[in-house]
C-alpha positions in Angstrom: 11.4 12.4 35.6 12.8 9.1 37.4 12.8 11.0 41.0 9.0 11.0 40.5 8.4 7.4 39.5 10.3 6.8 43.0 8.0 8.8 44.5 5.0 7.4 43.2 6.4 3.7 43.9 5.3 2.2 40.8 6.2 -1.5 40.2 9.3 -2.0 38.1 8.8 -2.5 34.4 5.2 -0.1 35.0 4.0 1.5 31.4 1.3 3.5 31.0 -0.5 2.4 27.6 -4.3 3.3 28.2 -6.9 2.5 25.5 -8.9 5.2 23.8 -12.0 4.3 25.8 -10.1 3.9 29.6 -9.0 7.9 28.7 -12.0 9.6 28.4 -14.0 6.8 31.3 -11.4 6.6 33.7 -9.5 10.0 33.4 -11.5 12.7 31.8 -14.3 12.2 32.9 -13.4 12.3 36.6 -11.2 15.3 35.8 -14.1 17.0 34.3 -16.8 16.1 37.1 -13.9 16.3 40.2 -11.6 19.7 39.9 -9.1 18.2 42.6 -8.4 15.2 40.8 -5.1 14.1 39.9 -3.7 11.4 38.2 -0.1 9.5 38.8 0.8 9.2 34.9 -1.0 12.7 33.8 0.0 15.9 34.5 -1.5 19.3 33.9 0.3 22.1 31.5 -0.7 24.9 29.6 -0.5 24.0 25.7 -0.3 27.9 24.6 3.0 28.3 26.6 4.8 25.2 25.7 6.6 24.2 22.7 6.1 20.5 22.2 9.9 19.7 22.4 9.7 21.1 26.0 6.8 18.7 26.9 8.7 15.6 27.6 10.4 17.6 30.5 7.3 18.5 31.7 5.3 15.0 32.0 4.9 13.2 34.8 6.1 9.6 33.0 6.5 8.9 29.4 9.2 7.5 27.0 7.9 8.1 23.3 4.6 9.4 24.1 3.6 12.0 27.3 -0.3 13.2 28.6 -1.3 15.6 29.8 -4.5 17.8 30.9 -5.0 20.7 29.3 -7.7 23.6 29.1 -8.8 24.3 25.8 -8.1 28.1 25.1 -10.9 29.8 23.3 -9.8 31.9 20.4 -12.6 34.6 20.7 -14.7 35.4 24.0 -17.7 34.2 22.7 -16.6 31.8 20.1 -16.3 27.9 19.9 -12.9 28.4 18.0 -9.5 27.0 20.2 -6.6 29.2 20.3 -3.7 26.5 19.3 -1.0 29.2 18.8 2.1 28.9 20.7 5.2 31.2 20.7 7.5 29.3 17.9 4.0 28.0 16.0 0.8 26.4 16.2 -1.3 23.3 16.5 -2.8 22.6 13.0 -5.9 20.0 13.1 -6.0 17.2 10.4 -8.1 14.3 9.1 -11.8 13.5 10.8 -12.8 13.4 14.1 -12.9 9.9 15.5 -15.6 8.8 17.5 -14.7 7.0 21.1 -17.5 4.5 22.2 -18.1 2.6 25.4 -20.1 -0.4 24.5 -22.6 0.7 21.9 -22.3 4.1 23.7 -20.6 7.5 22.4 -18.5 8.7 25.1 -15.9 11.3 23.5 -14.0 12.5 20.2 -10.2 12.0 19.0 -8.7 15.0 17.2 -5.6 14.5 15.7 -3.5 17.5 14.9 0.2 18.4 13.7 2.5 21.1 14.9 3.8 24.0 12.4 6.8 26.1 12.9 6.2 29.4 12.5 2.9 31.4 12.0 0.0 30.4 9.1 -0.6 29.5 6.1 3.5 29.5 5.7 4.3 27.1 8.6 7.1 24.7 8.5 5.4 21.1 9.1 6.7 18.8 11.7 6.4 15.4 12.9 5.1 16.7 16.3 1.6 15.1 16.7 -0.8 15.1 19.2 -4.4 13.6 20.2 -6.8 15.4 22.0 -9.6 13.8 23.6 -12.6 15.4 24.6 -16.1 14.0 26.2 -19.2 13.9 24.1 -22.3 12.0 23.9 -23.1 10.5 27.0 -20.5 12.4 28.8 -21.9 15.6 26.8 -22.2 18.7 29.1 -26.2 18.2 28.6 -25.7 15.5 30.5 -22.6 16.5 33.0 -23.2 18.1 36.4 -23.6 22.1 36.9 -20.2 22.2 38.7 -18.5 20.3 35.7 -16.0 22.3 34.0 -16.1 21.0 30.6 -13.1 22.6 28.8 -10.8 20.4 30.3 -9.3 18.0 27.5 -6.5 15.5 27.3 -3.3 15.4 25.0 -1.4 12.9 24.1 2.0 13.9 22.6 4.1 12.2 20.6 7.1 12.1 17.9 6.4 10.6 14.6 9.4 8.5 13.4 9.9 9.0 10.1 12.5 6.2 9.8 10.0 3.7 10.9 7.5 4.4 8.0 10.5 4.5 5.3 11.6 0.8 6.9 8.1 -0.4 6.5 8.0 0.9 3.0 11.4 -0.5 2.1 10.3 -4.0 3.7 7.0 -4.6 2.3 8.4 -3.8 -1.5 11.6 -6.7 -0.7 8.9 -8.8 0.3 6.6 -8.0 -2.6 9.8 -8.9 -5.2 10.5 -12.0 -3.1 7.3 -13.2 -3.5 6.9 -12.8 -7.2 10.1 -14.4 -7.8 8.8 -17.4 -5.7 5.3 -17.7 -7.9 7.5 -17.1 -10.9 9.4 -20.1 -10.1 7.1 -22.2 -8.7 4.2 -21.7 -11.6 5.9 -20.6 -14.9 8.1 -23.0 -16.6 11.6 -22.6 -17.6 11.7 -21.0 -20.8 13.8 -19.1 -23.3 13.4 -16.4 -26.3 15.3 -17.2 -29.6 15.3 -13.8 -31.1 16.3 -15.5 -34.3 14.0 -16.1 -37.0 12.9 -19.7 -38.0 14.9 -21.4 -41.3 12.5 -22.3 -43.9 12.1 -26.6 -43.7 11.1 -27.8 -47.3 8.6 -31.1 -47.0 10.8 -33.5 -49.0 14.4 -34.0 -49.1 14.9 -32.8 -52.2 13.4 -29.7 -54.1 11.0 -31.0 -56.8 12.3 -30.4 -60.5 10.2 -29.1 -63.2 10.4 -28.3 -66.7 9.0 -25.3 -68.8 6.0 -27.2 -69.6 5.0 -27.2 -66.4 5.5 -30.9 -65.8 7.2 -33.2 -62.8 10.7 -34.4 -64.8 12.4 -36.3 -61.8 12.5 -36.8 -58.0 16.2 -37.7 -56.3 16.1 -39.5 -53.2 12.2 -39.9 -53.4 10.9 -42.4 -50.7 7.8 -43.0 -53.2 10.7 -44.1 -55.5 9.1 -42.9 -58.5 10.9 -44.2 -61.9 13.1 -41.1 -63.0 11.4 -41.3 -66.6 8.2 -40.9 -65.6 6.1 -37.6 -65.9 2.9 -36.2 -64.6 1.1 -33.6 -66.4 -0.6 -30.7 -65.2 -3.7 -28.0 -65.8 -1.9 -25.0 -67.2 -4.3 -23.4 -64.0 -2.8 -25.2 -61.4 0.1 -24.1 -59.1 3.4 -26.5 -58.8 3.7 -28.1 -55.0 7.2 -26.4 -55.2 5.7 -22.9 -55.8 3.3 -23.4 -53.0 5.9 -24.3 -50.7 8.6 -21.9 -51.8 6.5 -18.9 -50.2 5.4 -20.4 -47.2 6.5 -21.3 -44.2 5.4 -24.0 -41.6 3.8 -22.8 -38.5 1.8 -24.5 -36.1 -1.4 -22.7 -36.4 -5.1 -24.1 -37.0 -5.0 -22.3 -40.3 -2.5 -24.7 -41.8 -3.7 -26.4 -45.1 -4.1 -30.0 -44.8 -1.5 -32.3 -46.0 -1.7 -33.5 -49.8 -2.4 -37.0 -50.2 0.9 -37.7 -52.8 -0.7 -40.8 -54.2 -3.7 -39.4 -56.5 -1.5 -37.1 -58.1 0.4 -40.3 -60.3 -0.3 -42.3 -63.1 0.7 -45.5 -63.5 
């Protein structure tokens, strides 16, 4: 292949990377309308007699992808189905054909195929892929000269790398994880979770003592400095303050009862 490049007198660093529209308009159309047309970068091959791993050695040039002019082999003489079988396997179409436009006009179609080893339907899928380009629309057979041979197609052969896909997926996960860490550190404040239950806090410095009659006997270290011998009679159906708070936990919720004004309870 190096000798072929030297004979073509190509400039250093030359690479053949045509667009889909360029393949249709500048190469395939000219090949269909002129049987003697040849390209320095696109060879000719019979795909039914070549396995995909042998095609790089038959190409005129290419490092990771190779281009060929091919004549579609009809599976049946009177049918339109294409014979895509080789000695070691077969090419299977996948996905939907893609339209190729030149400006606003349809000029061709691109079909994607994957090579399988063995025979259908139990073939073993490989990572060899082919893009098949054919004329369509403005360059369809009804718009071509009568001398045109519309069986020609251009095939782009390449080997799909599985390692690239895994690397992209892993790098995407790492970027997403890094983004999540940055968001949590910049937006959410630091916090700690205390799984232990908050202890009960009394409203008073010391609990209020009551006697059997339901009266307040005394207050120890009372901030209101009520005399120790002062007592207060409560109705029989009134719940004592101590018994109320002994069964409730103080929580900062909207339903927490309003504070009790103790000054209204004393009789001076």
